[in-house]
mmCIF file as gemmi writes it, N, C-alpha and C atoms, coordinates in Angstrom:
data_model
loop_
_atom_site.group_PDB
_atom_site.id
_atom_site.type_symbol
_atom_site.label_atom_id
_atom_site.label_alt_id
_atom_site.label_comp_id
_atom_site.label_asym_id
_atom_site.label_entity_id
_atom_site.label_seq_id
_atom_site.pdbx_PDB_ins_code
_atom_site.Cartn_x
_atom_site.Cartn_y
_atom_site.Cartn_z
_atom_site.occupancy
_atom_site.B_iso_or_equiv
_atom_site.pdbx_formal_charge
_atom_site.auth_seq_id
_atom_site.auth_asym_id
_atom_site.pdbx_PDB_model_num
ATOM 1 N N . UNK Axp A 1 ? 53.073 107.652 98.609 1 0 ? 1 A 1
ATOM 2 C CA . UNK Axp A 1 ? 52.313 106.473 98.922 1 0 ? 1 A 1
ATOM 3 C C . UNK Axp A 1 ? 52.969 105.209 98.362 1 0 ? 1 A 1
ATOM 4 N N . UNK Axp A 2 ? 53.476 105.294 97.122 1 0 ? 2 A 1
ATOM 5 C CA . UNK Axp A 2 ? 54.168 104.146 96.521 1 0 ? 2 A 1
ATOM 6 C C . UNK Axp A 2 ? 55.412 103.817 97.337 1 0 ? 2 A 1
ATOM 7 N N . UNK Axp A 3 ? 56.144 104.843 97.78 1 0 ? 3 A 1
ATOM 8 C CA . UNK Axp A 3 ? 57.341 104.602 98.588 1 0 ? 3 A 1
ATOM 9 C C . UNK Axp A 3 ? 56.999 103.908 99.902 1 0 ? 3 A 1
ATOM 10 N N . UNK Axp A 4 ? 55.884 104.287 100.528 1 0 ? 4 A 1
ATOM 11 C CA . UNK Axp A 4 ? 55.446 103.634 101.761 1 0 ? 4 A 1
ATOM 12 C C . UNK Axp A 4 ? 55.162 102.156 101.509 1 0 ? 4 A 1
ATOM 13 N N . UNK Axp A 5 ? 54.513 101.866 100.395 1 0 ? 5 A 1
ATOM 14 C CA . UNK Axp A 5 ? 54.205 100.49 100.013 1 0 ? 5 A 1
ATOM 15 C C . UNK Axp A 5 ? 55.502 99.71 99.83 1 0 ? 5 A 1
ATOM 16 N N . UNK Axp A 6 ? 56.447 100.292 99.087 1 0 ? 6 A 1
ATOM 17 C CA . UNK Axp A 6 ? 57.721 99.611 98.807 1 0 ? 6 A 1
ATOM 18 C C . UNK Axp A 6 ? 58.504 99.37 100.092 1 0 ? 6 A 1
ATOM 19 N N . UNK Axp A 7 ? 58.481 100.318 101.017 1 0 ? 7 A 1
ATOM 20 C CA . UNK Axp A 7 ? 59.179 100.128 102.285 1 0 ? 7 A 1
ATOM 21 C C . UNK Axp A 7 ? 58.552 98.995 103.089 1 0 ? 7 A 1
ATOM 22 N N . UNK Axp A 8 ? 57.249 98.975 103.127 1 0 ? 8 A 1
ATOM 23 C CA . UNK Axp A 8 ? 56.537 97.958 103.906 1 0 ? 8 A 1
ATOM 24 C C . UNK Axp A 8 ? 56.804 96.553 103.368 1 0 ? 8 A 1
ATOM 25 N N . UNK Axp A 9 ? 56.908 96.424 102.059 1 0 ? 9 A 1
ATOM 26 C CA . UNK Axp A 9 ? 57.067 95.12 101.428 1 0 ? 9 A 1
ATOM 27 C C . UNK Axp A 9 ? 58.429 94.979 100.753 1 0 ? 9 A 1
ATOM 28 N N . UNK Axp A 10 ? 59.472 95.565 101.365 1 0 ? 10 A 1
ATOM 29 C CA . UNK Axp A 10 ? 60.779 95.587 100.713 1 0 ? 10 A 1
ATOM 30 C C . UNK Axp A 10 ? 61.431 94.216 100.601 1 0 ? 10 A 1
ATOM 31 N N . UNK Axp A 11 ? 60.95 93.21 101.324 1 0 ? 11 A 1
ATOM 32 C CA . UNK Axp A 11 ? 61.51 91.863 101.203 1 0 ? 11 A 1
ATOM 33 C C . UNK Axp A 11 ? 60.847 91.056 100.095 1 0 ? 11 A 1
ATOM 34 N N . UNK Axp A 12 ? 59.89 91.657 99.406 1 0 ? 12 A 1
ATOM 35 C CA . UNK Axp A 12 ? 59.138 90.964 98.365 1 0 ? 12 A 1
ATOM 36 C C . UNK Axp A 12 ? 59.403 91.592 97.002 1 0 ? 12 A 1
ATOM 37 N N . UNK Axp A 13 ? 59.408 90.765 95.976 1 0 ? 13 A 1
ATOM 38 C CA . UNK Axp A 13 ? 59.34 91.307 94.624 1 0 ? 13 A 1
ATOM 39 C C . UNK Axp A 13 ? 57.852 91.484 94.316 1 0 ? 13 A 1
ATOM 40 N N . UNK Axp A 14 ? 57.531 92.547 93.603 1 0 ? 14 A 1
ATOM 41 C CA . UNK Axp A 14 ? 56.135 92.822 93.258 1 0 ? 14 A 1
ATOM 42 C C . UNK Axp A 14 ? 55.973 92.556 91.764 1 0 ? 14 A 1
ATOM 43 N N . UNK Axp A 15 ? 55.202 91.534 91.444 1 0 ? 15 A 1
ATOM 44 C CA . UNK Axp A 15 ? 54.983 91.113 90.062 1 0 ? 15 A 1
ATOM 45 C C . UNK Axp A 15 ? 53.531 91.392 89.708 1 0 ? 15 A 1
ATOM 46 N N . UNK Axp A 16 ? 53.315 92.102 88.608 1 0 ? 16 A 1
ATOM 47 C CA . UNK Axp A 16 ? 51.963 92.449 88.167 1 0 ? 16 A 1
ATOM 48 C C . UNK Axp A 16 ? 51.687 91.834 86.803 1 0 ? 16 A 1
ATOM 49 N N . UNK Axp A 17 ? 50.469 91.385 86.613 1 0 ? 17 A 1
ATOM 50 C CA . UNK Axp A 17 ? 50.075 90.897 85.297 1 0 ? 17 A 1
ATOM 51 C C . UNK Axp A 17 ? 49.623 92.077 84.449 1 0 ? 17 A 1
ATOM 52 N N . UNK Axp A 18 ? 49.936 91.987 83.164 1 0 ? 18 A 1
ATOM 53 C CA . UNK Axp A 18 ? 49.541 93.039 82.228 1 0 ? 18 A 1
ATOM 54 C C . UNK Axp A 18 ? 49.519 92.471 80.822 1 0 ? 18 A 1
ATOM 55 N N . UNK Axp A 19 ? 48.476 92.83 80.076 1 0 ? 19 A 1
ATOM 56 C CA . UNK Axp A 19 ? 48.407 92.389 78.681 1 0 ? 19 A 1
ATOM 57 C C . UNK Axp A 19 ? 49.546 92.979 77.852 1 0 ? 19 A 1
ATOM 58 N N . UNK Axp A 20 ? 50.111 94.097 78.311 1 0 ? 20 A 1
ATOM 59 C CA . UNK Axp A 20 ? 51.177 94.78 77.577 1 0 ? 20 A 1
ATOM 60 C C . UNK Axp A 20 ? 52.575 94.294 77.946 1 0 ? 20 A 1
ATOM 61 N N . UNK Axp A 21 ? 52.677 93.395 78.913 1 0 ? 21 A 1
ATOM 62 C CA . UNK Axp A 21 ? 53.98 92.895 79.365 1 0 ? 21 A 1
ATOM 63 C C . UNK Axp A 21 ? 54.691 92.153 78.24 1 0 ? 21 A 1
ATOM 64 N N . UNK Axp A 22 ? 56.005 92.195 78.27 1 0 ? 22 A 1
ATOM 65 C CA . UNK Axp A 22 ? 56.823 91.459 77.307 1 0 ? 22 A 1
ATOM 66 C C . UNK Axp A 22 ? 57.248 90.098 77.852 1 0 ? 22 A 1
ATOM 67 N N . UNK Axp A 23 ? 57.303 89.971 79.175 1 0 ? 23 A 1
ATOM 68 C CA . UNK Axp A 23 ? 57.779 88.75 79.817 1 0 ? 23 A 1
ATOM 69 C C . UNK Axp A 23 ? 56.623 87.787 80.073 1 0 ? 23 A 1
ATOM 70 N N . UNK Axp A 24 ? 56.793 86.553 79.652 1 0 ? 24 A 1
ATOM 71 C CA . UNK Axp A 24 ? 55.796 85.52 79.943 1 0 ? 24 A 1
ATOM 72 C C . UNK Axp A 24 ? 55.936 85.088 81.398 1 0 ? 24 A 1
ATOM 73 N N . UNK Axp A 25 ? 54.842 84.724 82.009 1 0 ? 25 A 1
ATOM 74 C CA . UNK Axp A 25 ? 54.847 84.327 83.414 1 0 ? 25 A 1
ATOM 75 C C . UNK Axp A 25 ? 55.829 83.172 83.652 1 0 ? 25 A 1
ATOM 76 N N . UNK Axp A 26 ? 56.016 82.297 82.676 1 0 ? 26 A 1
ATOM 77 C CA . UNK Axp A 26 ? 56.932 81.165 82.811 1 0 ? 26 A 1
ATOM 78 C C . UNK Axp A 26 ? 58.392 81.609 82.889 1 0 ? 26 A 1
ATOM 79 N N . UNK Axp A 27 ? 58.702 82.801 82.402 1 0 ? 27 A 1
ATOM 80 C CA . UNK Axp A 27 ? 60.078 83.3 82.378 1 0 ? 27 A 1
ATOM 81 C C . UNK Axp A 27 ? 60.423 84.125 83.616 1 0 ? 27 A 1
ATOM 82 N N . UNK Axp A 28 ? 59.462 84.39 84.46 1 0 ? 28 A 1
ATOM 83 C CA . UNK Axp A 28 ? 59.681 85.177 85.669 1 0 ? 28 A 1
ATOM 84 C C . UNK Axp A 28 ? 60.195 84.258 86.781 1 0 ? 28 A 1
ATOM 85 N N . UNK Axp A 29 ? 61.158 84.72 87.549 1 0 ? 29 A 1
ATOM 86 C CA . UNK Axp A 29 ? 61.708 83.943 88.661 1 0 ? 29 A 1
ATOM 87 C C . UNK Axp A 29 ? 60.855 84.155 89.906 1 0 ? 29 A 1
ATOM 88 N N . UNK Axp A 30 ? 60.116 83.129 90.283 1 0 ? 30 A 1
ATOM 89 C CA . UNK Axp A 30 ? 59.241 83.191 91.448 1 0 ? 30 A 1
ATOM 90 C C . UNK Axp A 30 ? 59.847 82.499 92.665 1 0 ? 30 A 1
ATOM 91 N N . UNK Axp A 31 ? 61.161 82.307 92.677 1 0 ? 31 A 1
ATOM 92 C CA . UNK Axp A 31 ? 61.78 81.639 93.814 1 0 ? 31 A 1
ATOM 93 C C . UNK Axp A 31 ? 61.873 82.554 95.038 1 0 ? 31 A 1
ATOM 94 N N . UNK Axp A 32 ? 61.804 83.863 94.809 1 0 ? 32 A 1
ATOM 95 C CA . UNK Axp A 32 ? 61.868 84.828 95.905 1 0 ? 32 A 1
ATOM 96 C C . UNK Axp A 32 ? 60.466 85.082 96.456 1 0 ? 32 A 1
ATOM 97 N N . UNK Axp A 33 ? 60.382 85.609 97.684 1 0 ? 33 A 1
ATOM 98 C CA . UNK Axp A 33 ? 59.065 86.011 98.189 1 0 ? 33 A 1
ATOM 99 C C . UNK Axp A 33 ? 58.421 86.997 97.207 1 0 ? 33 A 1
ATOM 100 N N . UNK Axp A 34 ? 57.161 86.781 96.909 1 0 ? 34 A 1
ATOM 101 C CA . UNK Axp A 34 ? 56.508 87.517 95.827 1 0 ? 34 A 1
ATOM 102 C C . UNK Axp A 34 ? 55.133 88.02 96.239 1 0 ? 34 A 1
ATOM 103 N N . UNK Axp A 35 ? 54.86 89.252 95.875 1 0 ? 35 A 1
ATOM 104 C CA . UNK Axp A 35 ? 53.494 89.779 95.913 1 0 ? 35 A 1
ATOM 105 C C . UNK Axp A 35 ? 53.013 89.756 94.477 1 0 ? 35 A 1
ATOM 106 N N . UNK Axp A 36 ? 51.964 89.026 94.212 1 0 ? 36 A 1
ATOM 107 C CA . UNK Axp A 36 ? 51.421 88.89 92.869 1 0 ? 36 A 1
ATOM 108 C C . UNK Axp A 36 ? 50.195 89.773 92.741 1 0 ? 36 A 1
ATOM 109 N N . UNK Axp A 37 ? 50.224 90.683 91.783 1 0 ? 37 A 1
ATOM 110 C CA . UNK Axp A 37 ? 49.114 91.611 91.556 1 0 ? 37 A 1
ATOM 111 C C . UNK Axp A 37 ? 48.403 91.225 90.273 1 0 ? 37 A 1
ATOM 112 N N . UNK Axp A 38 ? 47.101 90.951 90.377 1 0 ? 38 A 1
ATOM 113 C CA . UNK Axp A 38 ? 46.311 90.544 89.218 1 0 ? 38 A 1
ATOM 114 C C . UNK Axp A 38 ? 45.059 91.406 89.178 1 0 ? 38 A 1
ATOM 115 N N . UNK Axp A 39 ? 44.877 92.097 88.081 1 0 ? 39 A 1
ATOM 116 C CA . UNK Axp A 39 ? 43.705 92.95 87.931 1 0 ? 39 A 1
ATOM 117 C C . UNK Axp A 39 ? 42.55 92.215 87.295 1 0 ? 39 A 1
ATOM 118 N N . UNK Axp A 40 ? 41.383 92.835 87.351 1 0 ? 40 A 1
ATOM 119 C CA . UNK Axp A 40 ? 40.231 92.189 86.725 1 0 ? 40 A 1
ATOM 120 C C . UNK Axp A 40 ? 40.266 92.387 85.207 1 0 ? 40 A 1
ATOM 121 N N . UNK Axp A 41 ? 39.458 91.628 84.519 1 0 ? 41 A 1
ATOM 122 C CA . UNK Axp A 41 ? 39.471 91.613 83.053 1 0 ? 41 A 1
ATOM 123 C C . UNK Axp A 41 ? 39.066 92.953 82.457 1 0 ? 41 A 1
ATOM 124 N N . UNK Axp A 42 ? 38.132 93.625 83.06 1 0 ? 42 A 1
ATOM 125 C CA . UNK Axp A 42 ? 37.613 94.872 82.487 1 0 ? 42 A 1
ATOM 126 C C . UNK Axp A 42 ? 38.556 96.055 82.675 1 0 ? 42 A 1
ATOM 127 N N . UNK Axp A 43 ? 39.086 96.221 83.874 1 0 ? 43 A 1
ATOM 128 C CA . UNK Axp A 43 ? 39.856 97.428 84.175 1 0 ? 43 A 1
ATOM 129 C C . UNK Axp A 43 ? 41.329 97.189 84.471 1 0 ? 43 A 1
ATOM 130 N N . UNK Axp A 44 ? 41.737 95.96 84.714 1 0 ? 44 A 1
ATOM 131 C CA . UNK Axp A 44 ? 43.126 95.7 85.057 1 0 ? 44 A 1
ATOM 132 C C . UNK Axp A 44 ? 43.468 96.248 86.432 1 0 ? 44 A 1
ATOM 133 N N . UNK Axp A 45 ? 44.727 96.599 86.623 1 0 ? 45 A 1
ATOM 134 C CA . UNK Axp A 45 ? 45.195 97.114 87.909 1 0 ? 45 A 1
ATOM 135 C C . UNK Axp A 45 ? 45.141 98.634 87.944 1 0 ? 45 A 1
ATOM 136 N N . UNK Axp A 46 ? 45.008 99.176 89.138 1 0 ? 46 A 1
ATOM 137 C CA . UNK Axp A 46 ? 45.009 100.628 89.303 1 0 ? 46 A 1
ATOM 138 C C . UNK Axp A 46 ? 46.406 101.188 89.023 1 0 ? 46 A 1
ATOM 139 N N . UNK Axp A 47 ? 46.474 102.462 88.751 1 0 ? 47 A 1
ATOM 140 C CA . UNK Axp A 47 ? 47.754 103.131 88.51 1 0 ? 47 A 1
ATOM 141 C C . UNK Axp A 47 ? 48.679 102.957 89.707 1 0 ? 47 A 1
ATOM 142 N N . UNK Axp A 48 ? 48.138 103.094 90.914 1 0 ? 48 A 1
ATOM 143 C CA . UNK Axp A 48 ? 48.95 102.931 92.118 1 0 ? 48 A 1
ATOM 144 C C . UNK Axp A 48 ? 49.612 101.558 92.13 1 0 ? 48 A 1
ATOM 145 N N . UNK Axp A 49 ? 48.847 100.5 91.901 1 0 ? 49 A 1
ATOM 146 C CA . UNK Axp A 49 ? 49.414 99.158 91.922 1 0 ? 49 A 1
ATOM 147 C C . UNK Axp A 49 ? 50.405 98.953 90.781 1 0 ? 49 A 1
ATOM 148 N N . UNK Axp A 50 ? 50.108 99.479 89.616 1 0 ? 50 A 1
ATOM 149 C CA . UNK Axp A 50 ? 51.056 99.382 88.497 1 0 ? 50 A 1
ATOM 150 C C . UNK Axp A 50 ? 52.373 100.061 88.849 1 0 ? 50 A 1
ATOM 151 N N . UNK Axp A 51 ? 52.293 101.188 89.542 1 0 ? 51 A 1
ATOM 152 C CA . UNK Axp A 51 ? 53.503 101.927 89.923 1 0 ? 51 A 1
ATOM 153 C C . UNK Axp A 51 ? 54.337 101.179 90.958 1 0 ? 51 A 1
ATOM 154 N N . UNK Axp A 52 ? 53.735 100.275 91.712 1 0 ? 52 A 1
ATOM 155 C CA . UNK Axp A 52 ? 54.482 99.533 92.728 1 0 ? 52 A 1
ATOM 156 C C . UNK Axp A 52 ? 55.194 98.315 92.157 1 0 ? 52 A 1
ATOM 157 N N . UNK Axp A 53 ? 54.84 97.903 90.954 1 0 ? 53 A 1
ATOM 158 C CA . UNK Axp A 53 ? 55.373 96.658 90.386 1 0 ? 53 A 1
ATOM 159 C C . UNK Axp A 53 ? 56.854 96.777 90.029 1 0 ? 53 A 1
ATOM 160 N N . UNK Axp A 54 ? 57.583 95.708 90.33 1 0 ? 54 A 1
ATOM 161 C CA . UNK Axp A 54 ? 58.984 95.6 89.93 1 0 ? 54 A 1
ATOM 162 C C . UNK Axp A 54 ? 59.095 95.008 88.53 1 0 ? 54 A 1
ATOM 163 N N . UNK Axp A 55 ? 58.118 94.173 88.183 1 0 ? 55 A 1
ATOM 164 C CA . UNK Axp A 55 ? 58.14 93.492 86.885 1 0 ? 55 A 1
ATOM 165 C C . UNK Axp A 55 ? 56.706 93.203 86.455 1 0 ? 55 A 1
ATOM 166 N N . UNK Axp A 56 ? 56.51 93.155 85.142 1 0 ? 56 A 1
ATOM 167 C CA . UNK Axp A 56 ? 55.208 92.85 84.56 1 0 ? 56 A 1
ATOM 168 C C . UNK Axp A 56 ? 55.307 91.552 83.78 1 0 ? 56 A 1
ATOM 169 N N . UNK Axp A 57 ? 54.293 90.719 83.92 1 0 ? 57 A 1
ATOM 170 C CA . UNK Axp A 57 ? 54.259 89.447 83.203 1 0 ? 57 A 1
ATOM 171 C C . UNK Axp A 57 ? 52.904 89.277 82.533 1 0 ? 57 A 1
ATOM 172 N N . UNK Axp A 58 ? 52.901 88.426 81.529 1 0 ? 58 A 1
ATOM 173 C CA . UNK Axp A 58 ? 51.634 88.075 80.883 1 0 ? 58 A 1
ATOM 174 C C . UNK Axp A 58 ? 51.547 86.57 80.749 1 0 ? 58 A 1
ATOM 175 N N . UNK Axp A 59 ? 50.327 86.104 80.625 1 0 ? 59 A 1
ATOM 176 C CA . UNK Axp A 59 ? 50.058 84.678 80.458 1 0 ? 59 A 1
ATOM 177 C C . UNK Axp A 59 ? 50.003 84.395 78.965 1 0 ? 59 A 1
ATOM 178 N N . UNK Axp A 60 ? 50.729 83.39 78.539 1 0 ? 60 A 1
ATOM 179 C CA . UNK Axp A 60 ? 50.772 83.029 77.122 1 0 ? 60 A 1
ATOM 180 C C . UNK Axp A 60 ? 49.416 82.449 76.708 1 0 ? 60 A 1
ATOM 181 N N . UNK Axp A 61 ? 48.807 83.073 75.696 1 0 ? 61 A 1
ATOM 182 C CA . UNK Axp A 61 ? 47.508 82.615 75.203 1 0 ? 61 A 1
ATOM 183 C C . UNK Axp A 61 ? 47.539 82.591 73.679 1 0 ? 61 A 1
ATOM 184 N N . UNK Axp A 62 ? 46.577 81.887 73.097 1 0 ? 62 A 1
ATOM 185 C CA . UNK Axp A 62 ? 46.519 81.884 71.64 1 0 ? 62 A 1
ATOM 186 C C . UNK Axp A 62 ? 45.895 83.191 71.136 1 0 ? 62 A 1
ATOM 187 N N . UNK Axp A 63 ? 45.926 83.394 69.849 1 0 ? 63 A 1
ATOM 188 C CA . UNK Axp A 63 ? 45.458 84.652 69.255 1 0 ? 63 A 1
ATOM 189 C C . UNK Axp A 63 ? 43.952 84.864 69.36 1 0 ? 63 A 1
ATOM 190 N N . UNK Axp A 64 ? 43.207 83.829 69.675 1 0 ? 64 A 1
ATOM 191 C CA . UNK Axp A 64 ? 41.751 83.951 69.749 1 0 ? 64 A 1
ATOM 192 C C . UNK Axp A 64 ? 41.295 84.573 71.071 1 0 ? 64 A 1
ATOM 193 N N . UNK Axp A 65 ? 42.146 84.508 72.1 1 0 ? 65 A 1
ATOM 194 C CA . UNK Axp A 65 ? 41.788 84.998 73.434 1 0 ? 65 A 1
ATOM 195 C C . UNK Axp A 65 ? 42.781 86.073 73.83 1 0 ? 65 A 1
ATOM 196 N N . UNK Axp A 66 ? 42.276 87.225 74.305 1 0 ? 66 A 1
ATOM 197 C CA . UNK Axp A 66 ? 43.212 88.283 74.697 1 0 ? 66 A 1
ATOM 198 C C . UNK Axp A 66 ? 43.307 88.472 76.2 1 0 ? 66 A 1
ATOM 199 N N . UNK Axp A 67 ? 42.362 87.899 76.972 1 0 ? 67 A 1
ATOM 200 C CA . UNK Axp A 67 ? 42.448 88.02 78.422 1 0 ? 67 A 1
ATOM 201 C C . UNK Axp A 67 ? 41.651 86.907 79.089 1 0 ? 67 A 1
ATOM 202 N N . UNK Axp A 68 ? 41.938 86.718 80.375 1 0 ? 68 A 1
ATOM 203 C CA . UNK Axp A 68 ? 41.242 85.727 81.185 1 0 ? 68 A 1
ATOM 204 C C . UNK Axp A 68 ? 40.543 86.444 82.335 1 0 ? 68 A 1
ATOM 205 N N . UNK Axp A 69 ? 39.514 85.833 82.886 1 0 ? 69 A 1
ATOM 206 C CA . UNK Axp A 69 ? 38.935 86.441 84.084 1 0 ? 69 A 1
ATOM 207 C C . UNK Axp A 69 ? 39.932 86.288 85.231 1 0 ? 69 A 1
ATOM 208 N N . UNK Axp A 70 ? 39.733 87.038 86.294 1 0 ? 70 A 1
ATOM 209 C CA . UNK Axp A 70 ? 40.721 87.098 87.364 1 0 ? 70 A 1
ATOM 210 C C . UNK Axp A 70 ? 40.956 85.737 88.026 1 0 ? 70 A 1
ATOM 211 N N . UNK Axp A 71 ? 39.928 84.926 88.155 1 0 ? 71 A 1
ATOM 212 C CA . UNK Axp A 71 ? 40.098 83.602 88.766 1 0 ? 71 A 1
ATOM 213 C C . UNK Axp A 71 ? 40.979 82.702 87.905 1 0 ? 71 A 1
ATOM 214 N N . UNK Axp A 72 ? 40.742 82.712 86.608 1 0 ? 72 A 1
ATOM 215 C CA . UNK Axp A 72 ? 41.552 81.882 85.707 1 0 ? 72 A 1
ATOM 216 C C . UNK Axp A 72 ? 42.992 82.388 85.636 1 0 ? 72 A 1
ATOM 217 N N . UNK Axp A 73 ? 43.171 83.702 85.577 1 0 ? 73 A 1
ATOM 218 C CA . UNK Axp A 73 ? 44.516 84.28 85.529 1 0 ? 73 A 1
ATOM 219 C C . UNK Axp A 73 ? 45.285 83.954 86.811 1 0 ? 73 A 1
ATOM 220 N N . UNK Axp A 74 ? 44.611 84.044 87.941 1 0 ? 74 A 1
ATOM 221 C CA . UNK Axp A 74 ? 45.252 83.731 89.217 1 0 ? 74 A 1
ATOM 222 C C . UNK Axp A 74 ? 45.663 82.267 89.262 1 0 ? 74 A 1
ATOM 223 N N . UNK Axp A 75 ? 44.788 81.395 88.813 1 0 ? 75 A 1
ATOM 224 C CA . UNK Axp A 75 ? 45.091 79.966 88.782 1 0 ? 75 A 1
ATOM 225 C C . UNK Axp A 75 ? 46.322 79.684 87.93 1 0 ? 75 A 1
ATOM 226 N N . UNK Axp A 76 ? 46.39 80.28 86.742 1 0 ? 76 A 1
ATOM 227 C CA . UNK Axp A 76 ? 47.535 80.066 85.852 1 0 ? 76 A 1
ATOM 228 C C . UNK Axp A 76 ? 48.835 80.545 86.502 1 0 ? 76 A 1
ATOM 229 N N . UNK Axp A 77 ? 48.798 81.715 87.125 1 0 ? 77 A 1
ATOM 230 C CA . UNK Axp A 77 ? 49.998 82.267 87.759 1 0 ? 77 A 1
ATOM 231 C C . UNK Axp A 77 ? 50.418 81.438 88.974 1 0 ? 77 A 1
ATOM 232 N N . UNK Axp A 78 ? 49.46 81.064 89.81 1 0 ? 78 A 1
ATOM 233 C CA . UNK Axp A 78 ? 49.794 80.272 90.991 1 0 ? 78 A 1
ATOM 234 C C . UNK Axp A 78 ? 50.313 78.887 90.616 1 0 ? 78 A 1
ATOM 235 N N . UNK Axp A 79 ? 49.793 78.341 89.539 1 0 ? 79 A 1
ATOM 236 C CA . UNK Axp A 79 ? 50.314 77.06 89.05 1 0 ? 79 A 1
ATOM 237 C C . UNK Axp A 79 ? 51.789 77.209 88.688 1 0 ? 79 A 1
ATOM 238 N N . UNK Axp A 80 ? 52.129 78.278 87.981 1 0 ? 80 A 1
ATOM 239 C CA . UNK Axp A 80 ? 53.519 78.485 87.562 1 0 ? 80 A 1
ATOM 240 C C . UNK Axp A 80 ? 54.423 78.721 88.77 1 0 ? 80 A 1
ATOM 241 N N . UNK Axp A 81 ? 53.961 79.493 89.733 1 0 ? 81 A 1
ATOM 242 C CA . UNK Axp A 81 ? 54.749 79.72 90.944 1 0 ? 81 A 1
ATOM 243 C C . UNK Axp A 81 ? 54.993 78.396 91.668 1 0 ? 81 A 1
ATOM 244 N N . UNK Axp A 82 ? 53.947 77.61 91.822 1 0 ? 82 A 1
ATOM 245 C CA . UNK Axp A 82 ? 54.062 76.313 92.485 1 0 ? 82 A 1
ATOM 246 C C . UNK Axp A 82 ? 54.992 75.378 91.717 1 0 ? 82 A 1
ATOM 247 N N . UNK Axp A 83 ? 54.87 75.34 90.405 1 0 ? 83 A 1
ATOM 248 C CA . UNK Axp A 83 ? 55.726 74.483 89.573 1 0 ? 83 A 1
ATOM 249 C C . UNK Axp A 83 ? 57.188 74.835 89.764 1 0 ? 83 A 1
ATOM 250 N N . UNK Axp A 84 ? 57.503 76.134 89.7 1 0 ? 84 A 1
ATOM 251 C CA . UNK Axp A 84 ? 58.898 76.559 89.862 1 0 ? 84 A 1
ATOM 252 C C . UNK Axp A 84 ? 59.438 76.203 91.246 1 0 ? 84 A 1
ATOM 253 N N . UNK Axp A 85 ? 58.649 76.44 92.267 1 0 ? 85 A 1
ATOM 254 C CA . UNK Axp A 85 ? 59.127 76.197 93.626 1 0 ? 85 A 1
ATOM 255 C C . UNK Axp A 85 ? 59.272 74.709 93.92 1 0 ? 85 A 1
ATOM 256 N N . UNK Axp A 86 ? 58.367 73.896 93.398 1 0 ? 86 A 1
ATOM 257 C CA . UNK Axp A 86 ? 58.503 72.441 93.555 1 0 ? 86 A 1
ATOM 258 C C . UNK Axp A 86 ? 59.722 71.94 92.808 1 0 ? 86 A 1
ATOM 259 N N . UNK Axp A 87 ? 59.939 72.433 91.616 1 0 ? 87 A 1
ATOM 260 C CA . UNK Axp A 87 ? 61.096 72.037 90.818 1 0 ? 87 A 1
ATOM 261 C C . UNK Axp A 87 ? 62.388 72.403 91.527 1 0 ? 87 A 1
ATOM 262 N N . UNK Axp A 88 ? 62.442 73.584 92.09 1 0 ? 88 A 1
ATOM 263 C CA . UNK Axp A 88 ? 63.628 74.049 92.804 1 0 ? 88 A 1
ATOM 264 C C . UNK Axp A 88 ? 63.912 73.167 94.02 1 0 ? 88 A 1
ATOM 265 N N . UNK Axp A 89 ? 62.868 72.761 94.727 1 0 ? 89 A 1
ATOM 266 C CA . UNK Axp A 89 ? 63.038 71.94 95.941 1 0 ? 89 A 1
ATOM 267 C C . UNK Axp A 89 ? 63.37 70.49 95.655 1 0 ? 89 A 1
ATOM 268 N N . UNK Axp A 90 ? 63.182 70.034 94.415 1 0 ? 90 A 1
ATOM 269 C CA . UNK Axp A 90 ? 63.498 68.63 94.089 1 0 ? 90 A 1
ATOM 270 C C . UNK Axp A 90 ? 64.889 68.485 93.49 1 0 ? 90 A 1
ATOM 271 N N . UNK Axp A 91 ? 65.585 69.591 93.28 1 0 ? 91 A 1
ATOM 272 C CA . UNK Axp A 91 ? 66.952 69.515 92.734 1 0 ? 91 A 1
ATOM 273 C C . UNK Axp A 91 ? 67.979 69.733 93.793 1 0 ? 91 A 1
């Protein structure tokens, strides 16, 4: 099933958010076509979706907060994707 998913979306990088990720969302290259996977605060992403990811990223937060709700996490990630792509197009 994971192979079918990868074949269908082989022109995209699959980026998943995870609290355990080592890479900050700001350090990920979003210039390529991207499928962004964001899980909910309580359960995160399913095993299937985690298995499809090419890279895992996390949102930089202070020590008082360990996670964001899905709407806030999506907003933060989409902001970073937009920032990178706008920056790339202005150079």
